[in-house]
N, CA, C and O atoms as CSV, one atom per row, in Angstrom:
chain,resi,resn,atom,element,x,y,z
A,1,MET,N,N,0.906,-1.040,-0.119
A,1,MET,CA,C,-0.013,-0.121,-0.044
A,1,MET,C,C,0.904,1.540,0.058
A,1,MET,O,O,1.768,1.701,0.921
A,2,LYS,N,N,0.601,2.480,-0.790
A,2,LYS,CA,C,1.414,3.333,-0.786
A,2,LYS,C,C,0.278,4.386,-0.469
A,2,LYS,O,O,-0.888,4.574,-0.818
A,3,ILE,N,N,1.356,5.073,0.506
A,3,ILE,CA,C,0.628,6.609,0.887
A,3,ILE,C,C,1.288,7.902,0.824
A,3,ILE,O,O,2.515,7.802,0.846
A,4,ILE,N,N,0.901,8.916,0.763
A,4,ILE,CA,C,1.398,10.128,0.702
A,4,ILE,C,C,1.567,10.450,1.898
A,4,ILE,O,O,0.541,10.297,2.560
A,5,GLU,N,N,2.728,10.964,2.654
A,5,GLU,CA,C,3.173,11.482,3.556
A,5,GLU,C,C,3.840,12.960,3.107
A,5,GLU,O,O,4.691,13.260,2.269
A,6,ARG,N,N,2.944,13.839,4.188
A,6,ARG,CA,C,2.941,15.451,4.265
A,6,ARG,C,C,4.084,15.415,5.561
A,6,ARG,O,O,3.986,14.714,6.568
A,7,ILE,N,N,5.160,16.348,5.244
A,7,ILE,CA,C,6.404,16.457,5.828
A,7,ILE,C,C,6.247,18.723,6.005
A,7,ILE,O,O,6.213,19.626,5.170
A,8,VAL,N,N,6.210,18.689,7.222
A,8,VAL,CA,C,6.122,20.479,7.295
A,8,VAL,C,C,7.037,20.653,8.228
A,8,VAL,O,O,7.148,20.155,9.348
A,9,ASN,N,N,8.073,21.873,7.298
A,9,ASN,CA,C,8.768,22.052,8.331
A,9,ASN,C,C,8.488,23.357,9.225
A,9,ASN,O,O,8.406,24.400,8.577
A,10,LEU,N,N,8.377,23.425,10.189
A,10,LEU,CA,C,7.441,24.584,11.331
A,10,LEU,C,C,8.520,25.691,11.190
A,10,LEU,O,O,8.013,26.811,11.149
A,11,GLU,N,N,9.949,25.673,11.100
A,11,GLU,CA,C,10.478,26.833,11.016
A,11,GLU,C,C,10.132,27.930,9.700
A,11,GLU,O,O,10.118,29.160,9.746
A,12,ASN,N,N,9.870,27.050,8.558
A,12,ASN,CA,C,9.795,28.152,7.462
A,12,ASN,C,C,8.292,27.637,6.724
A,12,ASN,O,O,8.072,27.976,5.561
A,13,ASN,N,N,7.441,26.927,7.370
A,13,ASN,CA,C,6.475,26.621,6.555
A,13,ASN,C,C,6.457,25.775,5.277
A,13,ASN,O,O,5.383,25.398,4.809
A,14,GLU,N,N,7.451,25.518,4.793
A,14,GLU,CA,C,7.418,24.644,3.857
A,14,GLU,C,C,6.668,23.247,4.099
A,14,GLU,O,O,7.019,22.725,5.157
A,15,THR,N,N,5.753,22.546,3.396
A,15,THR,CA,C,5.483,21.445,3.082
A,15,THR,C,C,6.259,20.321,1.950
A,15,THR,O,O,6.713,20.731,0.882
A,16,THR,N,N,6.329,18.877,2.360
A,16,THR,CA,C,6.742,18.333,1.035
A,16,THR,C,C,5.843,17.080,1.067
A,16,THR,O,O,5.257,16.705,2.082
A,17,ASP,N,N,5.812,16.742,0.411
A,17,ASP,CA,C,5.161,14.961,0.221
A,17,ASP,C,C,5.816,14.211,-0.727
A,17,ASP,O,O,6.196,14.389,-1.884
A,18,VAL,N,N,5.849,13.174,0.217
A,18,VAL,CA,C,7.124,11.879,-0.041
A,18,VAL,C,C,5.845,10.862,-0.216
A,18,VAL,O,O,4.916,10.718,0.579
A,19,GLU,N,N,6.049,10.199,-1.467
A,19,GLU,CA,C,4.997,8.802,-1.722
A,19,GLU,C,C,6.210,7.736,-1.158
A,19,GLU,O,O,7.403,7.639,-1.445
A,20,ARG,N,N,5.375,7.025,-0.268
A,20,ARG,CA,C,6.501,5.797,0.187
A,20,ARG,C,C,5.545,4.692,0.358
A,20,ARG,O,O,4.405,5.145,0.254
A,21,THR,N,N,5.548,3.389,0.585
A,21,THR,CA,C,5.285,2.118,0.724
A,21,THR,C,C,4.786,2.027,2.318
A,21,THR,O,O,5.523,2.496,3.186
A,22,LEU,N,N,4.068,1.679,2.519
A,22,LEU,CA,C,3.738,1.218,4.122
A,22,LEU,C,C,4.258,-0.365,4.389
A,22,LEU,O,O,3.735,-1.364,3.895
A,23,SER,N,N,5.191,-0.345,5.117
A,23,SER,CA,C,5.791,-1.813,5.904
A,23,SER,C,C,4.486,-2.578,5.844
A,23,SER,O,O,3.466,-2.017,5.444
A,24,LYS,N,N,4.490,-3.953,6.264
A,24,LYS,CA,C,3.751,-5.316,6.706
A,24,LYS,C,C,2.980,-4.863,7.939
A,24,LYS,O,O,1.754,-4.769,8.009
A,25,SER,N,N,3.861,-4.594,8.901
A,25,SER,CA,C,3.378,-4.274,10.429
A,25,SER,C,C,2.385,-2.589,10.286
A,25,SER,O,O,1.789,-2.007,11.192
A,26,GLU,N,N,2.520,-2.194,8.867
A,26,GLU,CA,C,1.750,-0.358,9.428
A,26,GLU,C,C,0.682,-0.995,8.849
A,26,GLU,O,O,-0.385,-0.789,9.427
A,27,VAL,N,N,0.629,-1.890,7.636
A,27,VAL,CA,C,-0.632,-1.824,7.129
A,27,VAL,C,C,-1.601,-2.947,8.030
A,27,VAL,O,O,-2.799,-2.702,8.167
A,28,GLU,N,N,-0.934,-4.315,8.692
A,28,GLU,CA,C,-1.824,-4.773,9.809
A,28,GLU,C,C,-2.270,-4.119,11.027
A,28,GLU,O,O,-3.193,-4.527,11.731
A,29,GLN,N,N,-1.290,-2.675,11.324
A,29,GLN,CA,C,-2.327,-2.056,12.313
A,29,GLN,C,C,-2.867,-1.540,11.617
A,29,GLN,O,O,-3.931,-1.752,12.198
A,30,ILE,N,N,-3.198,-0.897,10.672
A,30,ILE,CA,C,-4.178,0.045,10.107
A,30,ILE,C,C,-5.414,-0.626,9.807
A,30,ILE,O,O,-6.469,-0.004,9.933
A,31,GLU,N,N,-5.408,-1.755,9.446
A,31,GLU,CA,C,-5.990,-2.530,9.264
A,31,GLU,C,C,-7.110,-3.327,10.050
A,31,GLU,O,O,-8.226,-3.634,9.630
A,32,ALA,N,N,-6.199,-3.754,12.069
A,32,ALA,CA,C,-6.595,-3.770,12.735
A,32,ALA,C,C,-7.421,-2.792,13.120
A,32,ALA,O,O,-8.594,-3.122,13.295
A,33,LYS,N,N,-6.943,-1.002,13.408
A,33,LYS,CA,C,-8.149,-0.066,13.673
A,33,LYS,C,C,-9.060,-0.137,13.349
A,33,LYS,O,O,-10.005,0.216,14.055
A,34,LYS,N,N,-9.256,-0.749,11.818
A,34,LYS,CA,C,-10.467,-0.247,11.260
A,34,LYS,C,C,-11.271,-1.147,11.544
A,34,LYS,O,O,-12.471,-0.878,11.597
A,35,ALA,N,N,-10.864,-2.269,11.763
A,35,ALA,CA,C,-11.967,-3.350,12.484
A,35,ALA,C,C,-12.288,-3.016,13.466
A,35,ALA,O,O,-13.501,-3.076,13.662
A,36,GLU,N,N,-11.507,-2.553,14.470
A,36,GLU,CA,C,-12.054,-1.867,15.685
A,36,GLU,C,C,-12.899,-0.791,15.610
A,36,GLU,O,O,-14.015,-0.532,16.060
A,37,MET,N,N,-12.251,-0.339,15.064
A,37,MET,CA,C,-13.850,1.172,14.221
A,37,MET,C,C,-14.930,0.493,14.027
A,37,MET,O,O,-15.840,0.420,14.853
A,38,ASP,N,N,-14.921,-0.062,12.920
A,38,ASP,CA,C,-16.080,-0.816,12.644
A,38,ASP,C,C,-16.975,-1.482,13.088
A,38,ASP,O,O,-18.093,-1.626,12.593
A,39,ALA,N,N,-16.376,-2.145,14.485
A,39,ALA,CA,C,-17.009,-2.766,15.607
A,39,ALA,C,C,-17.787,-1.729,16.454
A,39,ALA,O,O,-18.901,-1.831,16.966
A,40,LYS,N,N,-16.957,-0.767,16.464
A,40,LYS,CA,C,-17.660,0.113,17.437
A,40,LYS,C,C,-18.707,0.999,16.540
A,40,LYS,O,O,-19.771,1.347,17.052
A,41,ALA,N,N,-18.523,1.201,15.774
A,41,ALA,CA,C,-19.839,1.680,15.096
A,41,ALA,C,C,-20.776,1.260,14.684
A,41,ALA,O,O,-21.749,1.955,14.391
A,42,ALA,N,N,-20.709,-0.119,14.544
A,42,ALA,CA,C,-21.879,-1.667,14.544
A,42,ALA,C,C,-22.583,-1.619,15.702
A,42,ALA,O,O,-23.813,-1.646,15.752
A,43,GLU,N,N,-21.603,-1.525,16.958
A,43,GLU,CA,C,-22.144,-1.259,18.244
A,43,GLU,C,C,-23.207,-0.160,18.270
A,43,GLU,O,O,-24.365,-0.441,18.580
A,44,ILE,N,N,-22.854,1.037,17.964
A,44,ILE,CA,C,-23.120,2.443,18.638
A,44,ILE,C,C,-24.336,2.021,17.825
A,44,ILE,O,O,-25.346,2.367,18.437
A,45,GLU,N,N,-24.656,1.346,16.568
A,45,GLU,CA,C,-25.999,1.609,15.401
A,45,GLU,C,C,-26.906,0.488,15.959
A,45,GLU,O,O,-28.132,0.514,15.852
A,46,SER,N,N,-26.011,-0.776,16.734
A,46,SER,CA,C,-27.712,-1.389,17.764
A,46,SER,C,C,-27.645,-0.845,18.642
A,46,SER,O,O,-28.633,-1.007,19.360
A,47,LYS,N,N,-26.861,-0.150,19.055
A,47,LYS,CA,C,-28.059,0.456,20.552
A,47,LYS,C,C,-28.755,2.109,20.046
A,47,LYS,O,O,-29.164,3.079,20.684
A,48,LYS,N,N,-28.651,1.860,18.907
A,48,LYS,CA,C,-29.695,3.772,18.459
A,48,LYS,C,C,-30.949,2.564,17.852
A,48,LYS,O,O,-32.148,2.830,17.936
A,49,SER,N,N,-30.529,1.473,17.357
A,49,SER,CA,C,-31.774,0.994,17.159
A,49,SER,C,C,-32.380,0.001,18.335
A,49,SER,O,O,-33.552,-0.327,18.149
A,50,GLU,N,N,-31.793,-0.476,19.420
A,50,GLU,CA,C,-32.518,-0.863,20.425
A,50,GLU,C,C,-33.459,0.842,21.257
A,50,GLU,O,O,-34.639,0.944,21.591
A,51,LYS,N,N,-32.718,1.541,21.313
A,51,LYS,CA,C,-32.859,2.679,21.967
A,51,LYS,C,C,-34.844,3.104,21.091
A,51,LYS,O,O,-35.904,3.222,21.707
A,52,ALA,N,N,-34.653,3.191,19.887
A,52,ALA,CA,C,-35.801,3.554,19.187
A,52,ALA,C,C,-36.853,2.083,19.462
A,52,ALA,O,O,-37.925,2.192,20.057
A,53,ALA,N,N,-36.478,1.100,19.070
A,53,ALA,CA,C,-37.519,0.014,19.388
A,53,ALA,C,C,-38.241,-0.041,20.958
A,53,ALA,O,O,-39.309,-0.604,21.201
A,54,LEU,N,N,-37.467,0.616,21.855
A,54,LEU,CA,C,-38.256,0.608,23.292
A,54,LEU,C,C,-38.876,2.110,23.197
A,54,LEU,O,O,-40.007,2.352,23.619
A,55,LEU,N,N,-38.205,2.904,22.723
A,55,LEU,CA,C,-39.240,4.071,22.611
A,55,LEU,C,C,-40.611,4.161,21.765
A,55,LEU,O,O,-41.659,4.769,21.981
A,56,ALA,N,N,-40.226,3.381,20.796
A,56,ALA,CA,C,-41.570,2.973,20.160
A,56,ALA,C,C,-42.572,1.894,20.781
A,56,ALA,O,O,-43.768,1.926,20.493
A,57,GLN,N,N,-42.094,1.040,21.553
A,57,GLN,CA,C,-42.775,0.206,22.268
A,57,GLN,C,C,-43.452,1.090,23.847
A,57,GLN,O,O,-44.444,0.702,24.463
A,58,LEU,N,N,-42.705,2.161,24.169
A,58,LEU,CA,C,-43.352,2.773,25.178
A,58,LEU,C,C,-44.154,4.112,24.843
A,58,LEU,O,O,-44.690,4.884,25.638
A,59,GLY,N,N,-44.089,4.178,23.419
A,59,GLY,CA,C,-45.084,5.096,22.519
A,59,GLY,C,C,-44.373,6.665,23.083
A,59,GLY,O,O,-45.173,7.582,23.265
A,60,ILE,N,N,-43.354,6.844,23.260
A,60,ILE,CA,C,-42.985,8.059,23.762
A,60,ILE,C,C,-41.689,8.530,22.571
A,60,ILE,O,O,-40.999,7.673,22.019
A,61,THR,N,N,-41.538,9.891,22.337
A,61,THR,CA,C,-40.387,10.597,21.919
A,61,THR,C,C,-39.474,10.458,22.983
A,61,THR,O,O,-39.627,10.229,24.182
A,62,GLU,N,N,-37.995,10.746,21.906
A,62,GLU,CA,C,-36.643,11.056,22.629
A,62,GLU,C,C,-36.894,11.974,23.596
A,62,GLU,O,O,-36.651,11.688,24.768
A,63,ASP,N,N,-37.596,13.638,23.121
A,63,ASP,CA,C,-37.412,14.648,23.892
A,63,ASP,C,C,-38.301,14.243,24.932
A,63,ASP,O,O,-38.006,14.917,25.920
A,64,GLN,N,N,-39.535,13.235,25.273
A,64,GLN,CA,C,-40.208,13.034,26.046
A,64,GLN,C,C,-39.355,12.218,27.574
A,64,GLN,O,O,-39.413,12.615,28.737
A,65,ALA,N,N,-38.702,11.150,27.096
A,65,ALA,CA,C,-37.935,10.489,27.469
A,65,ALA,C,C,-36.780,11.152,28.593
A,65,ALA,O,O,-36.542,10.851,29.762
A,66,LYS,N,N,-36.284,12.019,27.826
A,66,LYS,CA,C,-35.235,13.472,28.318
A,66,LYS,C,C,-35.660,13.866,29.423
A,66,LYS,O,O,-35.045,13.798,30.487
A,67,LEU,N,N,-37.199,14.494,29.178
A,67,LEU,CA,C,-37.888,14.920,30.151
A,67,LEU,C,C,-38.289,14.166,31.282
A,67,LEU,O,O,-38.373,14.702,32.387
A,68,LEU,N,N,-38.623,12.597,31.043
A,68,LEU,CA,C,-38.978,12.110,32.438
A,68,LEU,C,C,-37.623,11.804,33.195
A,68,LEU,O,O,-37.732,12.013,34.403
A,69,LEU,N,N,-36.513,11.410,32.840
A,69,LEU,CA,C,-34.910,11.131,33.125
A,69,LEU,C,C,-34.728,12.706,33.988
A,69,LEU,O,O,-34.327,12.805,35.148
A,70,SER,N,N,-35.123,13.831,33.113
A,70,SER,CA,C,-33.969,14.758,33.958
A,70,SER,C,C,-34.818,14.936,35.170
A,70,SER,O,O,-34.396,15.581,36.130
């Protein structure tokens, strides 16, 4: 996998873009992080669906639930 790496010289604000190939371990780290983020996103969506289903079952809106819990 190739990436463009931007190097910024803070002394003179010059930027340089360098194309480089990621190492196998870097690719594995990226893939592991992506899998972790996908799992978190799926968990969040699942909780949203459960919450919406519960509110529908109770016949109240999210704003009404907030009022009850405040």
